[in-house]
Residue, then its C-alpha position, 0 to 999 in steps of 0.5 A: x798718355x796725356x796729363x790729367x786735367x781733372x776727374x769728371x766722375x767716380x763710381x762703383x760698378x760690379x764691386x769695382x771703383x771706376x774713375x772718369x778723367x779728362x786728360x790733355x792730348x798726347x800730341x799738340x793739336x789732337x783731341x783731349x782724351x777721356x780715360x775710364x779706369x779702375x785699378x785693373x782696367x783702363x779704356x781710353x777715348x778721344x773726347x768726341x768718341x766719348x761724347x758719342x758713346x755717352x749719347x748712345x747710352x742715354x738714348x738706349x736708357x730712354x728707349x728702354x724706359x719707354x719700352x718698359x713703360x717706366 
């Protein structure tokens, strides 16, 4: 597990506090890591995977808003 660089965001989802952290890579030459974590869970992604996931969520939000005419 890489060392924390900084906290990108904090929030609450379903009564659970979450934090999104940017971390140094675990090995030299690897990508930085993103950790989505709470006191019970931790989800770890490479930075490029996190960016792909984030864009997918944003596109899904836009499509839902268009579909619902919001």
